[in-house]
N, C-alpha and C positions, 0 to 999 in steps of 0.2 A: 692429718693433709692426706691420710690411708694410703695403704699400699702400695707400691709405686711400679710390680710386679709385670711381665709383660701380657696380662690380660686383657682380653679382648675388650673389657671399658676400658681402660686404663690407658690404653693408646691414642683411643683416641681424646681421653681428656686432656692424654700431657698435648696432644699435638695441638688439641685447640687450643691450651695455654701456648705452647709457641706465639703460633700461629697469631693469638690478641699482643701478646709481646712486643712480634716482630712490628706491626700494625704500629703500636706505640711506639715502637724506637721509629720509624718512618719517617710516620708524621710530627716528632722530634724533631729526624736531623731537616725535615723538609727546612722547619721552623728557625731550629740552627745555621740552617744555610747561609737565607734567609738573613740572620742576625749576623753572619759574619763578612757576607757580602757587605751587608750597608757599612760596616765597620771601616770597608777596602773603598769604599768610597764607589760601590757598583751597588748593579742589580744582578739579585739572583739567575737572571738569564744570561747574562754577560758571563758571568762568573763560569755556569756551564758550559756557554761555548768556549771561552778559553780555554776551558780542560777537554773540550773535544782536539781544539787544537790541537794540544798540548800530545794526544793519544795521537792523530794524525800527521801530525808538521806540519805539512800542507796543505790545504785543498779547494775546491771551486765555493761559490759560497750554496750553489745546488746539493751540493752534498752535505755541508751543515746541514742546512736546514730538513733534509731525510734522515741525517741523525739526529736531529732535535727531534723530529717529526713534529713540524709547521711550516709556514709559507715562505716561499724562496724572502715574498720581499721581508716579512719582519724579521729572516738573516741578515739582509740585507743593508735595516737599518740600524741592528745590532753591533754588524761588525763595521758602518760610516760611523759607531758613537767610540766603537773600542778603538778604533783607528785616529779619529780626533783627539782623543786621548794617549795618545802615540803608546798604544799594549799591541795592537796588533796591525803590519801590512798588507799591502796588496800590490801586486806585479799582473803584468801581466802571462796569460795564460801560452806557452809557446807551441798546444794545439790545436789556440781555437784565442784568437786574436780578440774576439766579442766575449770571451770569460778571464773574471779574474781567478788567480792562487790568493788565497789569506794565507798568511803564515803569524807565530806570534815572533813580538820585538823580545830584545832581553828586557825589557820595561814588564812585559807583560805576561815572561818567564820568572818574573823578577814579585808581579802582581801575586802568581800561582803561589810560589812560595811562601809569602805573603799569608793568603789562604790556609793555605795546609798547616802551614805554623800555628794560626789561632785555634782551628778541628780541632788539629792534634793535643795544644792546653786543654782544650774542651774534657778530650778524651780524657786526660794522663788525669785530669781534675778531678772525675767522675768514679776515677777507679782510686784514686789515692789510695785507699783503706785497702785496697785488693794483694792479695801476696800477686807475686809478681809469676806463680804456679797459675791462680785462679786464669787469669788475665791472656796468659798462653792458651790455656786448655780452652777459654773463650772465642778466641783466634781461630785456634783449631774447627773446631765445632762449626765456627759459622763459617770456613772456608770448604767442610764437609758438605756442612746446608744448603752454599751455594752449587759447587757442581752436583748431587744431585737433585737438586731443583732446579738446574738449568736440566737433565733428561727429560726429566717430569714433563717438568712444562713446552719442551722441544716436543713429544708424543703428545702433549695437547694442542696442541699449533698444528699435528703433523707436517711440519721439519724434520723429523725423523724420525725413524724403523720401530716398528712395536717392538724390536728385542734387540734396541739397543745398548748402552754401557749398563742400562738400571741393572743388569744381571750382577753384573760384576761389584755393584756400590750395595746390594744385599746382605 
């Protein structure tokens, strides 16, 4: 395996391993999300929409479409299907009578709890032989990586000044 000291050669190689592991984890996560959605009687996009509504509480279809990076007509069809299942409710937007506001119903919140429970069971099962300290360290490391990558990708996208918090994370 070699020396993992902080040499100029080891850092790029170690970073490459992290990228490969994250890519595999993301692929596995997408597959797992589709399987969990199916086990809950939904499509993956519907679960994503329910989670988006959970985070935003209530919003317009156009806002959901922007968040999901899809055409409003796609979200409108998904909302109609979820409304038919009793998982979301629509009401007229008091600020614009032509628009409607969408929110989760109690059944929708319960469906999300079911989805979350299945995901958590899978994660717990995946690490059942790991000591709690290792699980906790992984959670901390992933949170740190998420924070640090947000700064770097913000710079890449031009949405953050070049001298933002990155120095604090170095």
